C-alpha positions in Angstrom: 30.3 -48.0 49.7 30.5 -46.5 46.0 31.2 -42.7 45.2 27.9 -40.8 44.9 27.9 -39.7 41.3 27.4 -36.4 40.0 24.8 -34.1 41.0 22.1 -34.2 38.8 20.9 -30.9 36.5 18.6 -28.5 37.8 15.0 -29.2 36.0 13.3 -25.6 35.3 9.6 -26.1 34.1 8.1 -24.0 31.1 6.8 -21.0 33.5 10.1 -20.5 35.1 11.8 -20.5 32.0 10.0 -18.5 30.4 9.9 -15.7 33.7 14.1 -16.2 33.9 13.9 -14.9 30.1 11.2 -11.8 30.5 13.4 -10.7 33.5 16.6 -10.9 31.7 14.7 -9.2 28.1 13.2 -6.4 31.1 17.2 -5.6 32.4 18.3 -5.3 29.2 15.7 -3.1 28.2 16.3 -1.0 31.2 19.7 -0.2 30.4 18.9 0.4 27.1 16.4 2.7 27.7 18.5 4.8 30.2 21.2 5.0 27.7 18.8 6.4 25.1 17.3 9.2 27.0 21.0 10.2 28.0 21.2 10.4 24.4 18.5 12.5 23.9 19.2 14.8 26.5 22.5 15.6 24.6 20.3 17.0 22.0 18.6 20.1 22.8 17.2 22.7 21.0 16.1 26.2 21.8 13.0 25.2 20.0 9.7 23.5 21.4 8.5 19.8 19.8 5.3 20.0 18.2 2.9 19.1 20.5 1.3 15.8 21.2 -0.3 13.5 23.8 2.0 12.6 26.7 3.8 9.5 27.2 4.3 6.4 29.2 7.7 5.6 30.3 9.4 2.9 27.9 6.2 2.8 25.5 5.4 6.4 24.6 2.5 6.9 23.3 1.5 3.3 21.8 -0.7 2.3 24.3 -3.1 5.7 23.4 -3.2 4.4 19.2 -6.5 2.8 17.9 -5.3 -1.1 17.2 -7.3 -1.8 14.4 -7.2 2.6 12.7 -4.3 4.3 13.7 -5.2 7.1 11.4 -8.6 7.8 14.0 -6.0 8.0 16.1 -3.7 10.6 14.7 -6.7 12.9 13.5 -8.1 13.0 17.3 -4.7 14.2 18.0 -4.5 16.5 15.4 -7.9 17.9 16.6 -6.5 18.2 20.0 -3.1 19.6 19.0 -2.7 20.7 15.6 -1.8 20.1 12.8 1.6 19.1 13.0 1.6 16.3 16.2 4.8 15.3 17.8 4.4 11.3 19.7 7.0 8.9 20.5 6.4 4.8 20.3 8.9 3.9 22.6 12.2 6.1 21.5 11.5 6.5 18.1 10.0 10.3 17.3 7.3 10.2 14.8 5.9 13.7 13.6 2.1 12.9 12.6 1.5 15.5 9.5 -2.6 16.4 9.2 -2.8 19.1 6.7 -1.9 19.3 2.8 -0.2 22.3 3.5 2.4 21.3 6.0 2.5 18.1 3.8 3.3 20.6 1.0 5.7 22.7 2.6 7.9 19.7 4.5 7.3 16.9 1.7 8.0 19.3 -1.4 9.3 22.6 -0.4 12.3 21.2 1.6 11.9 17.8 0.0 16.2 17.8 0.0 15.5 17.4 4.2 12.1 14.5 3.8 12.9 12.7 1.3 14.5 9.6 3.2 13.3 7.4 5.0 13.5 5.4 8.1 15.7 2.9 8.6 13.0 -0.1 9.2 14.9 -3.0 11.4 12.9 -5.5 9.9 12.9 -4.8 5.9 16.8 -6.5 6.3 14.8 -9.0 8.4 12.1 -9.9 5.9 14.7 -9.9 3.6 13.5 -6.8 1.4 15.7 -4.2 2.0 16.1 -3.8 -1.5 12.8 -2.8 -2.1 12.7 1.1 -3.8 10.2 2.4 -2.0 11.9 1.6 0.7 15.7 2.6 0.3 17.4 5.5 1.9 17.9 8.5 0.0 21.1 8.4 -2.0 22.8 6.9 -4.8 21.1 3.5 -4.9 17.8 4.6 -5.0 18.3 7.2 -7.7 19.3 4.8 -9.7 16.3 2.1 -8.8 14.2 5.3 -9.4 15.1 5.8 -12.7 14.1 2.4 -14.4 11.0 2.9 -12.6 10.9 6.6 -14.6 11.7 6.1 -17.5 9.1 3.2 -18.2 6.2 4.2 -16.3 6.6 8.1 -16.8 3.8 9.7 -18.9 5.1 9.8 -22.3 6.3 6.1 -21.5 3.6 3.7 -19.8 1.4 5.1 -23.3 3.2 2.2 -24.7 1.2 -0.5 -22.6 -2.2 1.4 -23.4 -2.9 -1.9 -25.8 -1.8 -4.4 -23.3 -4.1 -3.0 -20.5 -7.1 -2.4 -23.0 -6.8 -6.4 -23.6 -6.3 -7.2 -20.2 -9.8 -5.2 -18.9 -11.5 -7.0 -21.9 -10.5 -10.2 -20.4 -11.5 -9.0 -17.1 -15.1 -7.9 -18.5 -15.5 -11.8 -19.9 -14.7 -13.0 -16.3 -17.4 -10.8 -14.9 -19.8 -11.9 -17.2 -19.2 -15.5 -17.4 -18.7 -16.0 -13.5 -19.5 -12.6 -11.4 -19.5 -14.4 -7.5 -15.7 -14.1 -8.3 -15.2 -10.7 -8.7 -13.0 -10.0 -6.1 -11.0 -13.0 -7.8 -11.4 -11.3 -11.2 -10.2 -7.9 -10.2 -7.1 -9.5 -8.4 -6.0 -11.4 -11.2 -6.6 -7.9 -13.5 -4.6 -6.2 -11.3 -1.8 -8.2 -11.0 -1.1 -9.8 -14.7 -1.2 -5.8 -16.1 1.9 -5.5 -14.0 3.9 -8.4 -14.6 2.9 -8.0 -18.4 4.3 -4.5 -18.3 7.3 -5.3 -16.3 8.1 -8.6 -17.0 6.4 -10.1 -20.6 4.6 -12.0 -18.5 0.8 -13.1 -18.6 -0.3 -15.2 -15.4 -3.0 -18.0 -15.4 -5.5 -18.3 -12.7 -3.9 -19.4 -9.2 -0.4 -18.2 -10.8 2.9 -19.7 -8.8 3.4 -16.5 -9.3 1.3 -13.9 -8.3 0.7 -16.2 -5.3 4.1 -15.8 -4.2 4.0 -12.5 -4.4 1.0 -12.6 -2.9 2.4 -14.6 0.1 5.6 -12.0 0.4 3.2 -8.9 0.2 1.2 -10.3 3.3 4.2 -11.0 5.5 6.3 -7.5 4.2 3.7 -5.2 3.9 2.3 -5.8 7.8 6.4 -5.1 9.2 6.5 -1.6 7.0 5.4 1.3 9.3 7.1 2.7 11.5 4.8 1.7 14.6 6.1 -2.5 13.4 9.9 -1.5 13.6 9.5 0.2 17.2 9.7 -1.6 19.4 12.7 -4.4 17.3 14.6 -0.6 17.5 14.7 0.3 20.1 15.5 -3.2 21.6 16.9 -5.1 18.4 18.5 -8.0 21.7 14.7 -9.2 20.9 16.0 -10.3 17.8 18.3 -12.2 19.7 15.6 -14.8 20.9 15.6 -18.1 18.8 12.6 -18.1 16.6 11.3 -21.8 18.6 11.0 -19.3 21.7 7.4 -19.0 22.3 6.2 -15.8 20.8 8.9 -15.7 18.3 6.2 -15.8 15.1 7.9 -12.8 13.7 11.2 -14.8 13.3 9.9 -17.8 11.2 7.9 -15.4 9.3 11.2 -13.9 8.5 12.3 -16.8 7.4 9.8 -18.4 4.9 9.7 -14.4 3.3 13.4 -14.4 3.0 12.9 -17.8 1.2 9.9 -16.2 -0.4 11.1 -13.0 -2.1 14.3 -14.8 -2.9 11.2 -16.4 -5.6 9.3 -12.8 -6.0 12.8 -12.0 -7.3 14.2 -14.4 -9.4 12.1 -16.6 -11.2 9.8 -13.6 -13.4 13.4 -11.7 -14.4 14.3 -15.3 -15.9 11.2 -15.4 -17.6 11.9 -11.7 -18.8 15.3 -13.2 -19.7 14.1 -15.8 -22.1 11.2 -13.9 -23.4 14.5 -11.3 -24.4 16.8 -14.4 -25.8 13.5 -15.7 -27.7 13.1 -12.9 -29.8 9.7 -11.2 -28.0 9.2 -7.6 -29.0 6.8 -6.8 -26.2 7.2 -3.8 -24.2 8.4 -4.6 -21.0 10.6 -3.0 -18.3 13.1 -5.5 -17.9 12.7 -6.3 -21.5 13.2 -2.7 -22.7 16.2 -2.2 -20.0 18.0 -5.3 -21.4 18.2 -4.5 -24.6 19.9 -1.0 -23.8 23.0 -3.3 -22.8 24.8 -6.7 -23.5 23.7 -8.9 -21.2 27.3 -10.6 -20.6 28.6 -6.8 -20.2 26.0 -5.4 -18.2 27.9 -5.2 -14.3 26.3 -6.8 -11.9 25.3 -3.5 -10.0 23.5 -2.5 -12.7 21.0 -6.3 -13.0 20.5 -5.9 -8.6 18.9 -3.1 -9.8 17.1 -3.4 -12.4 15.9 -6.9 -10.8 14.9 -4.9 -7.4 13.2 -2.3 -9.0 11.2 -4.4 -10.6 10.5 -6.6 -8.3 9.2 -3.0 -5.8 7.2 -2.3 -8.9 4.5 -4.9 -9.0 4.3 -5.2 -5.0 4.1 -1.5 -4.9 1.1 -1.5 -8.1 -0.8 -4.5 -8.2 -2.0 -4.6 -4.7 -3.0 -0.8 -5.0 -5.0 -1.4 -8.4 -7.0 -4.2 -6.8 -7.6 -2.7 -3.7 -8.9 0.7 -5.3 -11.3 -1.3 -7.9 -13.2 -3.3 -4.6 -13.8 0.6 -2.9 -15.0 1.8 -6.4 -17.2 -1.7 -6.6 -18.7 -0.9 -3.1 -19.4 2.6 -3.8 -21.4 2.0 -6.6 -23.6 -1.0 -5.0 -24.3 1.8 -2.2 -24.6 5.3 -4.2 -26.8 4.0 -7.2 -27.9 7.0 -8.1 -24.1 7.6 -8.6 -24.6 5.2 -11.8 -28.1 6.7 -12.9 -25.6 9.6 -13.7 -22.8 8.1 -15.0 -24.4 5.7 -17.1 -26.1 8.7 -18.4 -23.1 10.4 -19.6 -22.1 6.9 -20.8 -25.0 6.3 -23.0 -24.9 10.3 -24.1 -21.0 10.0 -25.6 -20.6 6.3 -26.3 -24.0 4.5 -27.0 -24.3 0.7 -26.3 -22.5 -0.1 -29.1 -18.7 0.2 -28.2 -17.4 0.5 -25.2 -15.5 3.7 -23.6 -12.1 4.4 -24.7 -9.5 6.5 -24.0 -10.3 9.2 -26.4 -13.4 9.8 -24.9 -12.0 10.0 -21.4 -12.4 14.3 -22.5 -16.0 13.9 -22.5 -16.7 11.4 -19.7 -15.7 13.7 -16.9 -18.1 12.1 -14.5 -16.2 8.5 -14.6 -13.2 10.7 -13.5 -14.8 12.6 -11.0 -16.2 8.8 -9.7 -12.6 8.1 -10.0 -11.1 10.7 -8.1 -13.6 10.4 -4.9 -12.8 7.0 -4.9 -9.1 7.9 -4.0 -10.5 10.3 -1.4 -13.2 8.3 0.1 -11.6 5.7 1.6 -7.2 5.9 0.8 -6.5 2.5 0.5 -3.5 3.8 2.4 -4.5 6.0 5.7 -1.3 6.6 6.5 1.4 7.0 4.1 5.0 5.3 4.1 6.9 7.6 6.5 9.5 9.8 5.2 12.6 10.7 7.9 13.9 13.9 8.6 17.9 14.2 7.3 18.7 17.2 9.9 17.0 18.9 12.3 14.1 21.5 11.1 12.5 23.9 12.8 9.0 24.6 11.0 6.2 27.5 12.2 8.4 27.6 15.9 8.5 24.0 16.1 12.1 21.8 16.4 11.3 18.2 14.1 15.4 16.3 15.0 16.7 14.4 12.6 16.2 11.2 12.4 12.0 12.0 13.1 9.7 9.3 11.4 7.2 12.1 8.9 3.6 10.5 8.8 1.1 12.2 6.9 -2.2 11.2 7.9 -3.9 10.8 4.5 -7.2 9.6 5.8 -7.2 13.3 7.7 -6.7 15.2 4.7 -8.6 13.2 2.2 -11.7 14.3 5.0 -11.1 17.8 5.9 -14.3 19.2 5.9 -13.3 22.5 5.4 -12.3 20.7 2.0 -14.6 18.0 1.0 -18.4 18.9 2.9 -19.6 15.5 4.1 -16.8 13.3 3.5 -18.0 9.9 4.8 -20.1 10.4 1.5 -19.7 9.6 -1.6 -20.2 12.2 -4.0 -18.0 12.7 -7.3 -20.1 15.8 -8.2 -17.8 17.3 -5.3 -15.0 17.5 -8.5 -16.9 18.9 -10.9 -17.9 22.6 -11.9 -21.5 23.6 -12.4 -21.0 23.0 -16.2 -19.8 19.3 -16.0 -16.1 19.9 -16.1 -13.3 18.6 -14.1 -12.5 20.9 -11.3 -8.8 21.5 -10.4 -9.1 19.6 -6.7 -6.8 16.5 -7.5 -5.9 13.9 -5.3 -3.0 13.0 -6.6 -1.1 13.7 -3.1 -4.3 11.5 -1.6 -3.5 8.4 -3.8 -0.1 9.1 -4.5 1.9 10.6 -2.1 4.5 13.8 -1.9 7.4 15.3 -3.2 10.4 13.0 -4.4 9.2 10.1 -2.9 5.9 10.3 -4.8 4.8 7.5 -6.5 6.6 7.0 -9.8 3.6 5.0 -11.7 0.8 7.3 -10.8 0.4 8.1 -15.0 0.6 4.0 -15.1 -2.3 3.5 -12.4 -4.6 5.9 -13.6 -5.1 4.4 -17.0 -5.3 0.2 -15.6 -7.9 2.1 -13.0 -10.0 4.5 -15.4 -10.0 1.1 -18.1 -11.5 -0.8 -15.3 -13.9 1.5 -14.1 -15.1 2.8 -17.7 -16.0 -0.3 -19.2 -17.5 -2.1 -15.9 -19.7 0.8 -15.6 -20.7 0.7 -19.7 -21.7 -3.5 -19.3 -22.5 -3.3 -15.8 -25.5 -2.2 -13.4 -23.8 -3.3 -10.1 -26.3 -3.9 -7.3 -27.1 -5.7 -4.3 -28.7 -8.9 -4.9 -32.3 -9.3 -4.4 -34.6 -11.8 -2.0 -37.6 -13.5 -3.4 -39.7 -10.5 -2.9 -37.3 -8.6 -4.7 -36.3 -5.7 -2.4 -32.1 -5.8 -1.7 -30.5 -7.6 0.8 -29.3 -4.9 3.2 -25.7 -5.4 4.0 -23.2 -3.0 6.5 -19.6 -2.9 4.8 -16.4 -4.2 6.8 -12.8 -3.2 5.9 -9.8 -5.3 6.0 -7.1 -3.1 8.3 -4.4 -6.7 7.6 -3.8 -7.2 11.2 -1.8 -10.4 11.2 -0.7 -11.9 14.5 2.6 -13.1 15.5 2.3 -12.9 19.6 4.3 -12.2 22.7 3.5 -14.4 25.7 2.6 -10.9 27.6 -0.7 -9.7 27.2 0.4 -6.2 27.2 3.3 -7.0 24.2 0.6 -8.6 22.7 -1.4 -6.0 22.2 1.4 -3.9 21.0 1.9 -6.2 18.3 -1.4 -6.3 17.1 -1.5 -2.9 16.9 1.9 -2.9 14.7 1.3 -5.2 12.5 -1.6 -3.1 10.9 -1.3 -3.4 7.0 -0.7 -0.4 4.8 -4.1 -1.0 3.0 -7.1 -0.5 3.7 -10.2 -2.7 1.5 -13.5 -3.8 1.8 -13.9 -7.4 2.6 -15.8 -9.0 0.3 -19.5 -8.3 -0.4 -22.8 -8.9 -2.1 -22.6 -7.2 -5.2 -24.8 -8.2 -8.4 -23.8 -7.7 -11.9 -26.3 -7.0 -14.3 -25.4 -6.3 -17.7 -26.8 -3.3 -19.1 -27.9 -4.7 -22.3 -30.6 -7.8 -22.1 -29.4 -11.1 -22.9 -26.0 -9.9 -23.2 -23.9 -13.7 -23.6 -19.6 -13.7 -24.3 -20.3 -13.6 -28.1 -22.2 -10.1 -27.9 -19.6 -9.2 -25.8 -17.3 -10.0 -28.5 -18.5 -8.0 -30.7 -18.7 -4.9 -28.7 -15.0 -5.2 -27.5 -14.0 -5.6 -31.4 -16.4 -2.6 -32.1 -14.3 -0.6 -29.5 -10.8 -1.2 -31.5 
């Protein structure tokens, strides 16, 4: 009689395998959570934490947050608990600031303690830990910041003005030629201004480098806020699950992103190197920096910091400028009475035979008021990039623990009714004195942040935005398209909040991860817009004559 063979291996169904993995993961989570709670109990303080909503076990306050607009939840909390709110996302301490005074008190007056960034696990995972904006406060950050400051501070950024004017003139030609593609034209303008200023690179339509950076931006910015990193930071064992496992799309996205990020950093930098070897004298951040050293003698660390800060400059500025200009155009469509007033001022100061230039800016105060109101009305980043507390601190009797993520609710500040009555209305005149001069009320903090982490490119961005807004308003009347009876077709604006899906098996976790992947930027989705030249029978030739008269 033959001896029986080996017993066949037990096979599990897909459902059984998934259940086993989830049970194992849950066990590790419980153990890890217990360890972290014990650690927190060993950090007593005689001062209470700021008030805030009661958390649930494990997930903290995640369940209570509006998935599509967390800034609205935070605004609701501020009305219930005050302008300094404590919340917990898993085991991560979150301090939410909803007033300009507290933001200045902490992020500016105590900037030495609040200029750090939280350790966001997804930065390394996605290959963007080098990004200047996300670096912890320290020497590496200072070196990269110095590159950016040298090129984009006010007196240095002025050397880019001729290029910015050339680019805005190209934008006007594109809008005149194919106004229905206005969104594409705005993106090309915002991108090309940055690639020229950073790399002396002039992108073409549907440009490979611009598209690559756009894809990286889409993946990366969805993983930046502390809400994203909270579950992964609390339970990093999740990242040990293989990328092929159902629901681990985040790891597959990260692998793709790391590959794209390499192109984003290296390809335009190599282009700049070649431009320098070819003898280019065009002002550009990378070329100017390389011109101060011997290429072969530059240290690897110096070159890497230059590469990283250059890549940061593009990612930080191109998307924000594009989003701001889209919001501006939407406001012009929705509030035609604003256009009537600004058109009257432009005609008085400039006339119709040329375009506004920066030399006219002091007299065109209504355009500056429109720009401020655009930045306030719908802030493109309703929540700031988080700061982090370097050490324990006490503010107004409340304890702020070391390592807590500090989030400024920009939306709440921009819609504070005590400062901005009827905040949902687009009203540029809130920034004008009765005599038409600009008020001292500015929106720099709303648009560019606070303290030592304020956007170093604010002056460059200011010129980029004003140049586009002023010339578009001078050349066109923006309005809703009209139907066959000559009546404007009504529409309801919709806003993109950048939710990207990477889904876990559990429906509860899916909801959490949808919340976590809200992108920083908020901008209007494509909307109907008609561009009517303010000069009848305007064509490309006449536009070029007007441009020539403006230079």
